[in-house]
N, C-alpha and C positions, 0 to 999 in steps of 0.2 A: 067831816073831820077837820075840814078848814077853821070852820067858826071857832071849835073847841079849843085847836092848838096855837091860834093867832087871836083869839079874844083876850079875855080878862087873864089868862094864865100867866102872861108876862109881869101883870101886875102883882098877881098872887104870889108866883115863884122865881121872877126873874127872867132874865134873858136865857132862851133855850142853852146857848153854848155854855153858859155859866152855871146853872143849873144841872145839865147834864154831865158837864164836867166835872163836878163835885159828885155825881152819881157814878161816873165812869171811875174815878179815883177810889170810891168804895168797892165797886166791883172788883177791880184791880188788885186791892188788898186782900180781898176775900180769895181770889184766885189765887195771889202769892201765897195765902196762909196754907191754902187746900194743897199747894204745890203743883197746882194745874198750870200755872203760866210761870216763865221764868222771871226771875227779880229784875232781869233786864228789859222786859217787855212790860206794855201796859196797853190797855185799852183806851180808847178815847170816847169822845160824846157821841160821834156817829156810831161806834160799836154797842154802844150801850143802847141806843134807840135801835140798833137792828137785833140786838139780845131779846127787848121787849117784843119786838115783832116775832120773833120765834116763839116766845109764849103764847101771843094771839094765834099763829099758825098752829101750834099744839092743841090748844083749844077748840079751833074751828075743826080740826080734823075729828075731833072727839063729838062736838055739836054745833053745827052749822047755825050761825047766828049772826045778824046783821052788827051787831056791837063788837064782834071780832074783826069784820072787815072794816068798819068805821076806824076802830083802834089802830088796825096795820097802816091804814093810810095817814093816819096822824102821825104815827113814829116815822114812817117815811119823811112827811112832811116837815116834821121836827128835825131828823137829820139832816135835811136839805139846809134849813135854818142855822144848825150848828156849822155846818161846812162854810157857810156863809157869814159866819161871825156875829150872828144874831142872837 
């Protein structure tokens, strides 16, 4: 997971806090439109990573696969990098 999230992804997608910040804004807009999140609330980059980890947790509950575990670790690593402003 470390090699995947700390390698060429920065070059390809930009720094995690910027890319995941954009992703969180999109997730927030969707949640607002669905009236699942009040307009005065928003999720941040860390939240976006954790939501993606939830997707992998759900998949792992259905079928145990190394890929799910690696991705969960990767999302946790990216969340930490987002918190550090990387």
